[in-house]
Phi, psi and omega in degrees: 000320180295322179295320179297314180297320179294320179294318179297316179297318179296318179294319179296319179294318181295318180290325177294322179292318181294329182273355182293145178293159179299151180298146177300155185273006179303326178299321177290323182299328185253351182283127181295331181272001179238242182289315186051035182301329183296342178292335184239338187242148172260149175253161174300153179307132178085352181270349181176188181297144176285143180209160176259011182305137179215021177291316177253170181291156173295137185262087178270140183303316182299318179293321180296318180293325177294319178297320179091157183300319183297313180293322178296316179300314180297322179295330178277322181291307182203085182295344182289344176294318181276329183215095182300340181265006182295153174262358179287130180292149174278085188301322179282313182298323179271005177059033173283330176232139176273175185301319180294321178293321177296317177300319178298318179294320178299313179297322177299315183294317180287342179270355180298148177290000000 
C-alpha cells in the first residue's frame, strides 16, 4: 500500500511539474553567459535587480507592448537589421540564445510593468 501511495504521489508530482508554466526569463536577462541584458538596460522598479546601466533604453512594459512581440523578437535575433549602428549583440544570429530562450525573453518584456 505504501508503494502504491508513493507511486501515485510521484506521478502527481511529475504531471504537476510538466504542466507548470515556463520559468520567467529574468534568469536569462541577468546571466552573463546568455543575454546579460542587465549590463545595458534598466528594468522597472521591482521587476529585477536595480542597475545604473544606460547603454540601452530603459525597458518599460508599456513601451515593450507598443513595440510588439514581433519587433522585440527581431531586436533579440538581429538588432542590426533595424539599426546597423547598434551596439546590441545579435543574440539569435550569433546563437547566444536559442529560439525558446528568445521567446521567453519576449514574453518577459511584454509582461513588464
